[in-house]
C-alpha positions in Angstrom: -56.7 13.9 39.9 -58.9 10.8 40.0 -57.5 9.8 43.4 -58.3 13.3 44.8 -61.9 13.0 43.4 -62.2 9.5 45.0 -61.0 10.9 48.3 -63.6 13.8 48.2 -66.3 11.3 47.4 -65.3 9.0 50.2 -65.3 11.9 52.7 -68.7 13.1 51.4 -70.2 9.6 51.9 -68.8 9.5 55.4 -70.3 12.8 56.3 -73.7 11.7 54.9 -73.7 8.7 57.1 -73.0 10.8 60.2 -75.9 13.1 59.4 -78.1 10.1 59.0 -77.5 9.4 62.7 -75.9 6.0 62.3 -73.2 6.3 65.0 -71.3 3.1 64.4 -71.6 3.4 60.6 -70.4 7.0 60.9 -67.4 5.8 62.8 -66.6 3.1 60.2 -67.1 5.7 57.4 -64.7 8.1 59.1 -62.1 5.3 59.4 -62.6 4.5 55.7 -62.1 8.1 54.7 -58.9 8.4 56.8 -57.6 5.2 55.2 -58.4 6.4 51.7 -56.6 9.7 52.4 -53.6 7.9 53.8 -53.5 5.6 50.7 -53.8 8.6 48.4 -50.9 10.3 50.1 -48.8 7.1 49.7 -49.7 6.8 46.1 -48.8 10.4 45.4 -45.5 10.0 47.1 -44.7 6.9 45.0 -45.7 8.7 41.8 -43.4 11.6 42.6 -40.5 9.2 43.2 -41.2 7.4 40.0 -41.3 10.7 38.1 -38.0 11.8 39.6 -36.4 8.5 38.7 -37.7 8.8 35.1 -36.3 12.3 34.8 -32.9 11.1 35.9 -33.0 8.3 33.3 -33.9 10.7 30.5 -31.1 13.1 31.6 -28.6 10.3 31.7 -29.7 9.1 28.2 -29.6 12.6 26.8 -26.0 13.1 28.0 -24.9 9.8 26.5 -26.5 10.5 23.1 -24.9 13.9 22.8 -21.5 12.4 23.5 -20.7 15.1 26.1 -17.8 14.2 28.4 -15.7 15.9 31.0 -12.7 16.1 28.7 -14.5 18.0 26.0 -16.0 20.3 28.6 -12.6 21.1 30.0 -11.1 22.3 26.7 -9.2 25.6 27.4 -10.8 28.4 25.4 -8.0 30.8 26.3 -5.4 29.0 24.2 -4.5 29.6 20.5 -5.0 26.5 18.4 -3.1 25.9 15.2 -5.4 24.3 12.6 -5.2 23.4 8.9 -7.4 25.5 6.7 -10.5 23.7 5.5 -9.8 20.7 7.7 -11.9 18.7 10.2 -9.6 20.2 12.9 -10.6 23.7 12.0 -14.3 22.7 12.1 -13.8 21.1 15.5 -12.2 24.3 16.8 -15.1 26.3 15.5 -17.7 23.9 17.0 -15.9 24.3 20.4 -15.6 28.1 20.2 -11.8 28.0 20.2 -9.4 30.7 19.0 -7.4 29.6 16.0 -4.2 30.2 14.0 -5.1 28.9 10.5 -2.1 27.4 8.6 -1.7 25.5 5.3 -1.2 22.0 6.6 -1.3 19.8 9.7 2.5 19.5 9.6 2.6 23.3 9.8 0.2 23.2 12.8 2.7 21.0 14.7 5.6 23.3 13.8 3.6 26.2 15.3 3.3 24.4 18.6 6.9 23.3 18.6 8.0 26.9 17.9 5.8 28.3 20.6 3.8 30.5 18.2 0.6 28.6 19.0 -0.3 27.1 22.3 -1.8 23.9 20.9 -2.8 22.2 17.6 -5.8 20.2 16.5 -4.8 17.4 14.1 -5.8 13.9 13.1 -5.2 11.1 15.6 -3.5 9.0 13.0 -1.1 11.7 12.3 -0.5 12.3 16.0 0.4 8.7 16.4 3.1 8.9 13.7 4.5 12.4 14.3 4.6 13.1 18.0 6.0 11.5 21.1 9.1 9.5 21.8 11.0 8.4 18.7 9.2 10.7 16.3 9.8 14.1 14.7 8.2 15.9 17.7 9.2 14.0 20.9 8.3 16.9 23.2 4.7 17.0 22.0 1.8 14.9 23.3 -1.9 14.7 22.5 -4.7 15.0 25.0 -8.4 15.5 24.4 -10.3 13.8 21.5 -12.7 16.4 20.2 -14.4 14.2 17.5 -14.6 10.7 16.1 -14.8 10.4 12.3 -14.0 8.3 9.2 -11.8 8.7 6.2 -12.9 8.4 2.6 -11.6 9.3 -0.9 -13.1 12.2 -2.8 -13.8 12.2 -6.5 -15.7 14.7 -8.8 -19.4 14.7 -8.2 -21.0 12.0 -10.2 -17.7 10.4 -11.0 -17.6 6.6 -11.6 -14.0 6.6 -10.2 -15.5 6.3 -6.7 -17.1 3.1 -7.7 -13.8 1.8 -9.2 -11.9 2.6 -6.0 -14.6 0.8 -3.9 -14.1 -2.3 -6.0 -10.3 -2.0 -5.4 -10.9 -1.6 -1.7 -13.2 -4.7 -1.6 -10.7 -6.8 -3.5 -7.6 -5.7 -1.6 -9.3 -6.1 1.8 -10.4 -9.7 0.9 -7.0 -10.8 -0.4 -5.2 -9.2 2.6 -3.3 -6.5 0.6 -5.0 -3.6 2.3 -4.3 -5.0 5.8 -0.6 -5.7 5.0 -0.2 -2.1 3.6 -1.9 -0.7 6.7 0.5 -2.7 9.0 3.5 -1.1 7.3 2.4 2.3 8.4 0.9 1.3 11.7 -2.8 2.1 10.9 -4.1 -1.5 10.8 -6.2 -1.0 14.0 -8.0 1.9 12.3 -9.1 0.0 9.2 -12.8 -0.3 8.4 -13.8 -3.6 6.9 -14.5 -3.4 3.2 -17.4 -5.1 1.5 -17.1 -6.7 -1.9 -18.0 -4.1 -4.5 -18.5 -4.3 -8.3 -17.4 -1.4 -10.5 -20.3 0.3 -12.3 -19.1 2.5 -15.2 -21.0 5.6 -16.1 -22.8 5.4 -19.5 -21.7 9.0 -20.3 -18.8 11.2 -19.1 -16.9 8.3 -17.5 -14.1 9.6 -15.3 -12.4 6.1 -15.4 -12.4 6.2 -19.2 -11.1 9.8 -19.2 -8.2 8.8 -16.8 -7.3 5.7 -18.8 -7.3 7.8 -22.0 -4.9 10.4 -20.7 -2.7 7.8 -19.0 -2.4 9.2 -15.5 -4.2 9.4 -12.2 -3.5 12.8 -10.6 -3.8 12.5 -6.8 -4.3 15.6 -4.7 -2.5 15.4 -1.3 -0.8 17.3 1.5 2.2 16.1 3.5 0.4 14.0 6.1 2.3 11.1 7.7 1.4 8.2 7.8 -1.0 8.7 4.9 1.1 10.7 2.3 4.7 11.8 2.9 8.1 11.6 1.2 10.7 9.0 2.2 14.4 9.6 2.2 14.6 9.2 -1.5 11.9 11.8 -2.1 9.3 9.3 -3.2 5.7 9.7 -1.9 4.8 6.9 0.4 2.2 6.2 3.1 -1.0 4.1 3.4 -3.0 6.4 1.2 -0.2 6.9 -1.3 0.3 3.1 -1.6 -3.4 2.4 -2.0 -3.7 5.2 -4.6 -0.7 3.7 -6.5 -2.3 0.3 -6.4 -5.5 1.8 -7.9 -3.5 3.5 -10.7 -1.8 0.1 -11.5 -5.2 -1.6 -11.8 -6.4 1.2 -14.1 -3.2 0.8 -16.2 -2.1 4.3 -15.7 0.7 6.2 -13.9 0.1 7.6 -10.4 1.0 11.3 -10.2 1.0 13.1 -6.7 0.3 16.8 -6.5 0.4 18.8 -3.3 -2.7 21.0 -3.1 -4.1 23.7 -0.9 -6.5 21.6 1.3 -9.0 24.5 1.5 -9.3 24.4 -2.3 -9.7 20.7 -2.8 -13.2 20.8 -4.2 -12.2 23.5 -6.7 -9.2 21.5 -7.7 -11.4 18.5 -8.5 -14.0 20.4 -10.4 -11.4 22.2 -12.6 -9.7 18.7 -13.3 -6.4 19.9 -11.9 -6.5 16.7 -10.0 -8.6 13.5 -10.4 -9.0 12.5 -6.8 -8.4 13.7 -3.2 -6.7 10.9 -1.3 -5.2 12.2 1.8 -6.9 11.1 5.0 -10.0 13.1 4.1 -12.8 13.2 6.7 -16.2 12.3 5.5 -18.4 15.3 6.4 -21.6 16.8 5.2 -19.6 19.2 3.1 -17.4 16.7 1.4 -20.1 14.1 0.7 -22.4 16.8 -0.8 -19.7 18.3 -3.0 -17.9 15.2 -4.0 -18.5 11.6 -5.0 -17.0 9.8 -2.1 -15.9 6.2 -1.6 -16.8 3.9 1.3 -15.2 4.8 4.6 -11.9 2.9 5.0 -10.3 4.2 8.2 -11.5 5.4 11.6 -10.0 8.6 13.0 -10.4 11.4 15.6 -9.5 15.1 16.0 -7.2 15.5 18.9 -5.5 18.4 20.8 -1.7 18.4 20.7 0.2 20.3 23.4 3.8 20.5 24.7 4.6 17.6 27.0 5.0 18.6 30.6 
């Protein structure tokens, strides 16, 4: 706007000079006015180019921040996706507007796809790595799109000092190498999150740690979820989460007791003290962290789509 005003002023001055009868001056003024107009047009064009470039930059930045990619955009909304009730996979399906077949576990979701009763499943990447593909239980299944990235944590009763105790076990076992060695047994070492040193802080009142030590057992709520919690050939619960839970029970001086739960009711199970802890590849979400006392994140994960291999 300032440039346009300057242009009008320059033209006005040139006209005034002509009216004053100064021929050569009028000619000079006219040339000056033309030059000013040409410069203004050049400046305006440059500003427009800069504005377009700035807009492109903002658009590019906005796309990067939202994490939108071509894979997510190409998710087939006509398929039926088997998902575990109350899981991060179910939430991812809802976020993407997908049709779902809700089942009781991620293992059941894979069975649905293998049987052809669902077109696809949404499960944890760590489970997909252990359960599908060549040399696994489902060699004819494969995973494609990653819908989310996330982290695992352990869930305790809201306000429980057990979370602080587990954080201390995490810190100690990471420092001495036990956690890394255990992860390597089950092939999840690349997903481990580094654990800081942590000191256990006991609750002054209503200590869950004291309650668990008094009753003599740590009741661990799980679902069958290889490689985190599953039964070996002898029927014993094993897996990265199972082994770390058992290590925590040993340090508490109590027995580890594993109980299969309905994943959708995990918070209710904790509050009613049917279980003491949810330790089963639990994704840290706004819901879980607001309803439970959660530990530090210990593993990276993603929600992936599983389909029959071509």
